C-alpha positions, 0 to 999 in steps of 0.5 A: 489470444486477442484482447477480446478473449482476455477478459473472459480468461480473467473471469475464469481465473477468478477465485471465490469472492468469499475467500478474498482477504485484502491485507496482504500487500500495506505494499509496508513482508507486512503487506502493510499499509504501508501502509497504505497509503497515497491517490488520484483517479486512474486514467484509462490503462492505454498501454500495459505491455506484459513480457512473458518469459519461458515455458510455464509463465502466464501473464494478464493485464486487468482490463477496463479501469474506466467504465460508466458504472457509478463508484460502489458505495463504501457501505455496500462493496462489490465482491473482490475476486482474485486474479492469479492468486492476487486480490483485484483490490488490495491496499487501496489499489486495483491490479493493472498487471499480474504474472505467475510462474511455476518452479523450476522457472525462477523469473517473471517480468512485467513491463507497464506504462504507469498512469501514476506513481501511486503504485502498490507492488506485490509478490506471492509464493506458495512457500513463504520461506521462498527468497525473492529478488526484485528489480525495477528498471535494472535497479535492485529494489529487494535482495533475498527477502522473504517472498510475499511482501508488499511494496508501496510508493512514493519513491518509485521515481528513484528507480527510473519509474515515470508516468507515461514511460515503460517500466520493467519489474522483475521478480526472481526466486533465489532459493528457500530459507532453511536452517542446517544442523549448525543453525546457519541459513542455507538456500537452494532453489526448490523444484516445485511450487508457484510464485507471482508478481502483481502491480496495482494503482491506487484508486480514489476512496469512493472507487474502492470496495471497502468491507462493510462496517460490522455491528461490533465495537471498533478497535481502540485508539491507543495513547503513547506508552506512559500516557493516560490522558490528553494532553501528555508530556511532550507529545502533541496529540490531535484527535477527531471531533467526537461529534463529527469524525469527518470535520477537519481539526486545526490546532496551533502548537508551540513546536518541538523537534519531532522524531515520528508521527503516528496516525490511527483510524478506526474506520476506512478513510484518509487523513490529510496532514498539513503543517503551516499549510503544507500537506506532508503526508496522508494516512490511509486505511481500507478496512477496520483493522486500525493498523497505524500508519506513520511518517518520519519527523522533522529531524536533520532538516528533512522537512526543509529539504522535502517540503520547504518547512523550516520549523524552530523549537519554540515557534507557533506552528499550525497543524491541520488534519483534514479527514476524507471518508472517515466515519469513526474516531481517529488520532495523530500523535507527534512524538518528540 
């Protein structure tokens, strides 16, 4: 097969667009968003080598990440096709490589040259109880977890992944999770079934086919347990401008050590969170499910090490939230 034949093959494998459901992957199994959630315009996929191992394995590299076609508006998305059982777009990413195999084959391998570290890695199995092992550049990433999880960056650099340098991802099926008569979990390698590995790169929001906004009521933004209004105790709660959810919101607070940060949005979009001028995270949503995004707090000096932020209880601290693409209400909760 040559590069001219490959796009035709992918089109033939594409499923019915009406059956494509994106969440799957946020990549935090949860396929969560991990969260989605994290950026930048994709450069042309110049080199993506796919290594096919053994008899029944198949592999495909998604062509044409750049085109002359203008980005699809969020309120009129193009249909999402599937490639080897994976949606071409999911959790904010577009597939750049995918490979599948049929049991008793137990291993698939993909070698890619990333153009970003904002990656989404997904696995798929006919049987959700199949157990998987995932390694990246020889480093163990997942050991004997349930197949079908999604894994999100950042953090890929810890496994030797670098922009412009080949990285190898290996998925191995190690057995199937079962209970015997004594209730203990036993594993064995099934004799039939299919499984696959896919890698996507995050794309800008205006290039992602978010689903159309329904005419129904958007999901509520829930307050922390025990809170009935804002403000609430030691929680710092920042909400969108009711008149304009796309407007940036800035607030100065008296700092208390934060355990976690929880972010919610009613609609697709990004929330860039800055503390004393440093962007510490971006919440990401690609549909209307209002699944919360989250981040660790500043305990144990983590923010000092990672962001150069030294925040002392009692200090005035400026928090700024800059929305991107949001059309509904959002909130961020700093939990002590």
